[in-house]
Backbone as ProteinMPNN parsed JSONL, in Angstrom:
{"seq_chain_A": "XXXXXXXXXXXXXXXXXXXXXXXXXXXXXXXXXXXXXXXXXXXXXXXXXXXXXXXXXXXXXXXXXXXXXXXXXXXXXX", "coords_chain_A": {"N_chain_A": [[63.524, 113.912, 107.476], [61.067, 113.037, 108.369], [60.419, 110.932, 106.662], [62.369, 109.025, 107.322], [61.666, 108.524, 110.02], [59.114, 107.425, 109.622], [59.787, 105.116, 108.19], [61.304, 103.753, 110.11], [59.354, 103.334, 112.09], [57.632, 101.691, 110.625], [59.272, 99.436, 110.247], [59.721, 98.608, 112.933], [57.042, 98.144, 113.616], [56.381, 95.946, 111.989], [58.141, 93.988, 113.046], [57.151, 93.85, 115.651], [54.515, 92.997, 115.177], [54.957, 90.45, 114.079], [56.221, 89.257, 116.271], [54.099, 89.351, 118.113], [52.2, 87.781, 116.789], [53.411, 85.302, 116.839], [53.426, 84.731, 119.47], [55.488, 85.575, 121.064], [55.579, 88.202, 121.912], [53.495, 90.102, 124.051], [51.661, 92.546, 123.451], [51.053, 95.796, 124.805], [49.602, 97.727, 123.614], [48.52, 98.755, 120.324], [50.542, 97.389, 117.679], [51.58, 99.372, 116.018], [51.362, 101.7, 117.616], [53.04, 101.016, 119.784], [55.433, 100.718, 118.395], [55.782, 103.332, 117.44], [56.186, 104.717, 119.856], [58.549, 103.459, 120.789], [60.423, 104.118, 118.795], [60.433, 106.909, 119.025], [61.384, 107.153, 121.649], [63.921, 105.988, 121.402], [65.054, 107.809, 119.578], [64.969, 110.168, 121.13], [66.651, 109.575, 123.352], [68.931, 109.145, 121.872], [69.569, 111.723, 120.95], [70.482, 112.927, 123.304], [72.741, 111.398, 123.753], [74.393, 111.914, 121.491], [74.82, 114.585, 121.93], [76.502, 114.575, 123.984], [75.652, 114.465, 126.659], [76.446, 114.283, 129.88], [74.954, 113.24, 131.941], [73.553, 111.131, 130.954], [74.63, 108.288, 129.949], [75.563, 106.163, 127.167], [75.25, 103.355, 127.765], [73.428, 103.387, 129.876], [71.21, 104.571, 128.637], [70.612, 102.565, 126.806], [69.87, 100.488, 128.571], [67.57, 101.663, 129.697], [65.877, 101.975, 127.472], [65.543, 99.282, 126.752], [64.285, 98.333, 129.07], [61.842, 99.65, 128.921], [60.936, 98.581, 126.499], [60.678, 95.894, 127.231], [58.562, 96.156, 129.04], [56.409, 97.076, 127.42], [56.089, 95.034, 125.636], [55.78, 92.767, 127.052], [57.873, 90.95, 127.283], [60.3, 89.418, 128.758], [62.742, 88.544, 127.903], [64.001, 90.403, 126.344]], "CA_chain_A": [[63.458, 113.209, 108.731], [59.763, 112.379, 108.481], [60.486, 109.673, 105.936], [63.165, 108.106, 108.133], [60.843, 108.148, 111.16], [58.059, 106.54, 109.123], [60.397, 103.821, 107.853], [61.654, 103.091, 111.363], [58.099, 102.881, 112.705], [57.157, 100.554, 109.828], [60.136, 98.294, 110.557], [59.383, 98.167, 114.288], [55.674, 97.616, 113.588], [56.447, 94.598, 111.42], [58.78, 93.1, 114.029], [56.219, 93.68, 116.775], [53.385, 92.182, 114.704], [55.433, 89.066, 113.983], [56.407, 88.793, 117.644], [52.78, 89.136, 118.717], [51.547, 86.665, 116.098], [54.065, 84.047, 117.226], [53.296, 84.556, 120.899], [56.685, 86.033, 121.765], [55.234, 89.477, 122.524], [52.141, 90.414, 124.48], [51.699, 93.999, 123.337], [50.164, 96.565, 125.679], [48.868, 98.626, 122.712], [48.688, 98.277, 118.947], [51.944, 97.31, 117.251], [51.972, 100.683, 115.495], [51.549, 102.626, 118.735], [54.24, 100.609, 120.503], [56.557, 101.062, 117.517], [55.904, 104.795, 117.452], [56.778, 105.088, 121.128], [59.923, 102.974, 120.872], [61.261, 104.924, 117.9], [60.568, 108.236, 119.638], [62.249, 106.993, 122.811], [65.267, 105.775, 120.871], [65.515, 109.083, 119.023], [65.178, 111.107, 122.221], [67.885, 109.218, 124.054], [70.026, 109.351, 120.917], [69.941, 113.141, 120.952], [71.288, 113.183, 124.5], [74.028, 110.726, 123.599], [75.251, 112.627, 120.535], [75.152, 115.908, 122.459], [77.448, 114.305, 125.07], [75.045, 114.732, 127.962], [77.131, 113.431, 130.865], [73.965, 112.629, 132.833], [72.956, 109.964, 130.31], [75.63, 107.538, 129.196], [74.943, 105.23, 126.225], [74.84, 102.089, 128.377], [72.207, 103.648, 130.656], [70.131, 104.769, 127.665], [70.275, 101.236, 126.293], [69.113, 99.785, 129.617], [66.251, 102.281, 129.846], [65.073, 101.621, 126.289], [65.189, 97.863, 126.867], [63.31, 98.181, 130.16], [60.548, 100.072, 128.383], [60.538, 97.59, 125.49], [60.192, 94.716, 127.966], [57.263, 96.474, 129.627], [55.34, 97.223, 126.419], [55.952, 93.803, 124.858], [55.663, 91.652, 127.982], [58.891, 89.988, 126.883], [61.424, 89.568, 129.686], [63.981, 88.151, 127.249], [64.638, 91.52, 125.625]], "C_chain_A": [[62.142, 112.449, 108.877], [59.792, 111.016, 107.816], [61.27, 108.624, 106.729], [62.35, 107.612, 109.325], [59.769, 107.152, 110.723], [58.614, 105.16, 108.783], [60.78, 103.048, 109.118], [60.406, 102.541, 112.055], [57.562, 101.673, 111.95], [57.971, 99.295, 110.134], [59.81, 97.727, 111.937], [57.994, 97.538, 114.324], [55.664, 96.191, 113.074], [57.039, 93.614, 112.418], [57.843, 92.82, 115.199], [55.026, 92.812, 116.387], [53.775, 90.712, 114.607], [55.615, 88.479, 115.379], [55.089, 88.496, 118.338], [52.089, 87.924, 118.1], [52.14, 85.316, 116.495], [54.035, 83.803, 118.727], [54.512, 84.984, 121.713], [56.394, 87.327, 122.519], [53.768, 89.497, 122.928], [52.048, 91.93, 124.537], [50.669, 94.684, 124.221], [49.327, 97.57, 124.902], [49.049, 98.066, 121.309], [50.166, 98.264, 118.592], [52.428, 98.663, 116.748], [52.224, 101.673, 116.624], [52.808, 102.295, 119.542], [55.479, 100.977, 119.691], [56.829, 102.558, 117.536], [56.603, 105.26, 118.729], [58.238, 104.659, 121.249], [60.869, 103.79, 119.994], [61.481, 106.308, 118.501], [61.499, 108.187, 120.844], [63.705, 106.828, 122.382], [65.85, 107.085, 120.327], [65.829, 110.096, 120.126], [66.456, 110.824, 122.993], [69.087, 109.447, 123.144], [70.492, 110.794, 120.869], [70.808, 113.486, 122.153], [72.678, 112.563, 124.371], [74.929, 111.515, 122.65], [75.599, 114.037, 120.993], [76.069, 115.795, 123.687], [76.916, 114.726, 126.438], [75.65, 113.756, 128.976], [76.163, 112.729, 131.813], [73.335, 111.372, 132.237], [73.985, 109.292, 129.411], [74.926, 106.549, 128.267], [74.477, 103.919, 126.849], [73.572, 102.249, 129.211], [71.016, 103.842, 129.731], [69.664, 103.425, 127.113], [69.441, 100.462, 127.311], [67.702, 100.334, 129.772], [65.33, 101.946, 128.678], [64.633, 100.165, 126.384], [64.171, 97.62, 127.969], [61.919, 98.573, 129.662], [60.042, 99.05, 127.359], [60.017, 96.316, 126.166], [58.796, 94.952, 128.516], [56.154, 96.504, 128.582], [55.155, 95.992, 125.539], [55.699, 92.588, 125.736], [56.645, 90.537, 127.62], [60.151, 90.21, 127.726], [62.768, 89.253, 129.033], [64.673, 89.279, 126.496], [65.757, 92.1, 126.443]], "O_chain_A": [[62.107, 111.354, 109.439], [59.248, 110.05, 108.35], [60.866, 107.463, 106.792], [62.339, 106.415, 109.613], [59.547, 106.144, 111.395], [57.973, 104.147, 109.062], [60.599, 101.833, 109.186], [60.408, 101.412, 112.547], [57.084, 100.724, 112.571], [57.407, 98.209, 110.264], [59.644, 96.518, 112.095], [57.788, 96.519, 114.983], [55.012, 95.323, 113.654], [56.498, 92.526, 112.615], [57.754, 91.69, 115.677], [54.577, 91.983, 117.178], [53.011, 89.834, 115.007], [55.215, 87.345, 115.641], [54.971, 87.51, 119.065], [51.467, 87.132, 118.808], [51.442, 84.303, 116.485], [54.551, 82.794, 119.207], [54.553, 84.774, 122.925], [56.894, 87.534, 123.625], [52.91, 88.968, 122.222], [52.331, 92.529, 125.575], [49.545, 94.203, 124.366], [48.436, 98.201, 125.469], [49.666, 97.016, 121.131], [50.95, 99.038, 119.141], [53.561, 99.059, 117.021], [53.208, 102.411, 116.586], [53.552, 103.194, 119.935], [56.457, 101.487, 120.237], [57.978, 102.988, 117.636], [57.504, 106.097, 118.682], [59.069, 105.414, 121.754], [61.983, 104.112, 120.405], [62.6, 106.821, 118.483], [62.315, 109.089, 121.035], [64.604, 107.459, 122.94], [67.005, 107.417, 120.593], [66.839, 110.797, 120.06], [67.248, 111.729, 123.255], [70.141, 109.892, 123.6], [71.69, 111.056, 120.759], [71.764, 114.253, 122.032], [73.668, 113.136, 124.827], [76.095, 111.761, 122.962], [76.563, 114.626, 120.505], [76.371, 116.793, 124.342], [77.648, 115.275, 127.262], [75.39, 112.553, 128.927], [76.522, 111.722, 132.424], [72.654, 110.628, 132.944], [74.179, 109.685, 128.261], [73.801, 106.137, 128.552], [73.41, 103.419, 126.493], [72.734, 101.347, 129.247], [69.929, 103.334, 130.005], [68.465, 103.184, 126.972], [68.43, 99.854, 126.961], [66.75, 99.576, 129.956], [64.146, 101.667, 128.872], [63.472, 99.851, 126.123], [63.283, 96.782, 127.814], [60.936, 97.894, 129.957], [58.862, 98.698, 127.356], [59.029, 95.733, 125.719], [57.944, 94.065, 128.469], [55.06, 96.002, 128.839], [54.186, 95.905, 124.784], [55.433, 91.499, 125.228], [56.307, 89.353, 127.645], [60.961, 91.088, 127.43], [63.816, 89.646, 129.546], [65.812, 89.123, 126.057], [66.413, 93.047, 126.008]]}, "name": "protein", "num_of_chains": 1, "seq": "XXXXXXXXXXXXXXXXXXXXXXXXXXXXXXXXXXXXXXXXXXXXXXXXXXXXXXXXXXXXXXXXXXXXXXXXXXXXXX"}
């Protein structure tokens, strides 16, 4: 699992760095820190979805993840 997490963080970090370099994202922390948080958030919500937690439907989890991503990237288009 550690390897998968590291690969996901690396992928997100690259996307965030490119977005920041092109002016699309205004990151609130380092790309690595933002990536780390987004992957952890995605994983956490994913656990609730696969365990069929009725209090958290997939569409709500998606909206919450995107709201956080918008906040940490300063990108309303997400």
